[in-house]
C-alpha positions as CSV (number, residue, x, y, z in Angstrom):
1,M,94.6,133.9,96.7
2,K,95.1,136.2,99.7
3,T,94.3,133.4,102.1
4,I,96.7,131.1,100.4
5,I,99.5,133.7,100.7
6,K,98.5,134.4,104.3
7,D,98.4,130.7,105.3
8,W,101.6,129.7,103.5
9,T,103.8,132.8,104.0
10,L,106.7,131.0,105.7
11,E,106.6,128.2,103.1
12,I,106.6,130.7,100.2
13,I,109.6,132.6,101.7
14,I,111.5,129.3,102.2
15,L,110.7,128.3,98.6
16,L,111.9,131.6,97.2
17,I,115.1,131.4,99.2
18,A,115.7,127.9,97.9
19,V,115.1,129.0,94.3
20,V,117.6,131.9,94.7
21,L,120.2,129.6,96.3
22,A,119.7,127.0,93.5
23,I,120.3,129.7,90.9
24,F,123.5,130.9,92.6
25,N,124.9,127.5,93.6
26,P,123.2,124.7,91.5
27,S,125.9,122.1,92.3
28,K,124.8,121.9,95.9
29,V,121.1,121.5,95.1
30,S,121.4,117.7,94.5
31,I,123.4,117.2,97.7
32,A,120.9,119.1,99.7
33,L,117.9,117.2,98.2
34,L,119.6,113.9,98.8
35,F,120.3,114.9,102.4
36,A,116.7,116.0,102.9
37,A,115.4,112.8,101.5
38,K,117.5,110.7,103.8
39,T,116.4,112.7,106.8
40,Y,112.8,112.4,105.9
41,L,113.1,108.6,105.4
42,N,114.8,108.2,108.8
43,L,112.2,110.3,110.6
44,F,109.4,108.5,108.8
45,V,110.6,105.2,110.4
46,V,110.7,106.8,113.8
47,F,107.3,108.4,113.3
48,G,105.8,105.0,112.3
49,A,107.3,103.2,115.3
50,V,106.1,105.9,117.8
51,A,102.6,105.8,116.2
52,L,102.5,102.0,116.6
53,L,103.8,102.2,120.2
54,S,101.2,104.9,121.0
55,A,98.4,102.8,119.5
56,L,99.5,99.7,121.4
57,I,99.7,101.6,124.7
58,S,96.3,103.2,124.1
59,V,94.6,99.9,123.4
60,T,96.4,97.4,125.6
61,I,97.4,99.0,128.8
62,P,94.7,100.0,131.2
63,K,94.6,103.5,132.8
64,Q,95.1,102.1,136.3
65,T,98.3,100.3,135.3
66,I,99.8,103.5,133.8
67,G,98.8,105.5,136.8
68,K,100.4,102.9,139.1
69,L,103.7,102.7,137.2
70,I,104.3,106.3,136.2
71,G,101.5,108.2,137.8
72,K,101.7,111.1,140.2
73,Q,101.9,108.7,143.2
74,S,104.6,106.4,141.7
75,G,107.5,108.2,143.3
76,I,111.1,107.4,142.6
77,K,110.1,104.2,140.7
78,G,108.2,106.2,138.2
79,I,111.0,108.7,137.7
80,L,113.5,105.9,137.2
81,I,111.1,104.3,134.6
82,G,110.8,107.6,132.8
83,A,114.6,108.1,132.9
84,V,115.3,104.7,131.4
85,F,112.6,105.1,128.7
86,G,114.0,108.6,127.9
87,S,117.5,107.3,127.5
88,L,116.2,104.6,125.1
89,M,114.3,107.0,122.9
90,V,115.7,107.4,119.4
91,G,115.1,110.6,117.5
92,P,114.0,114.0,118.5
93,A,111.7,114.4,121.5
94,Y,109.0,116.2,119.5
95,I,108.2,113.0,117.7
96,F,107.1,111.4,121.0
97,Y,104.7,114.2,122.0
98,Q,101.7,112.2,120.8
99,L,102.8,109.3,122.9
100,F,103.3,111.6,125.9
101,K,99.8,113.0,125.4
102,E,98.4,109.5,125.4
103,L,100.3,108.7,128.6
104,R,99.2,111.9,130.2
105,E,95.6,111.2,129.4
106,K,96.0,107.7,131.0
107,G,97.4,109.2,134.2
108,A,101.1,109.6,133.8
109,G,102.6,112.3,136.0
110,A,104.0,115.5,134.5
111,N,107.2,115.1,136.4
112,I,107.8,111.6,134.9
113,I,107.1,113.0,131.4
114,A,109.5,115.8,132.0
115,T,112.1,113.4,133.2
116,T,111.7,111.3,130.1
117,I,112.1,114.2,127.8
118,S,115.1,115.5,129.7
119,A,116.8,112.0,129.7
């Protein structure tokens, strides 16, 4: 029981706050739950798309191609590719971290990934 409380402390605190708020303002609970459900569904679609994109890149694009296009030696061309890709990203940047990890392992430069996140 102690390990559960220790591992889930933040979640327990948030649950207690939610219960207290639901007691004092029950009319807003349904609005908040509906908003949370819509948010999770929207993020789920983006997570799925990014996972699919990451898998496709991992399987189909060779390491040499990634290194040539957005590697450390790609120069301004790689930065422009990163900026364009970053401006096309939909959703929060943290969803794309797994994709960035895959690209980094295949030879993408850190400056290109930083440009993509910043865009």
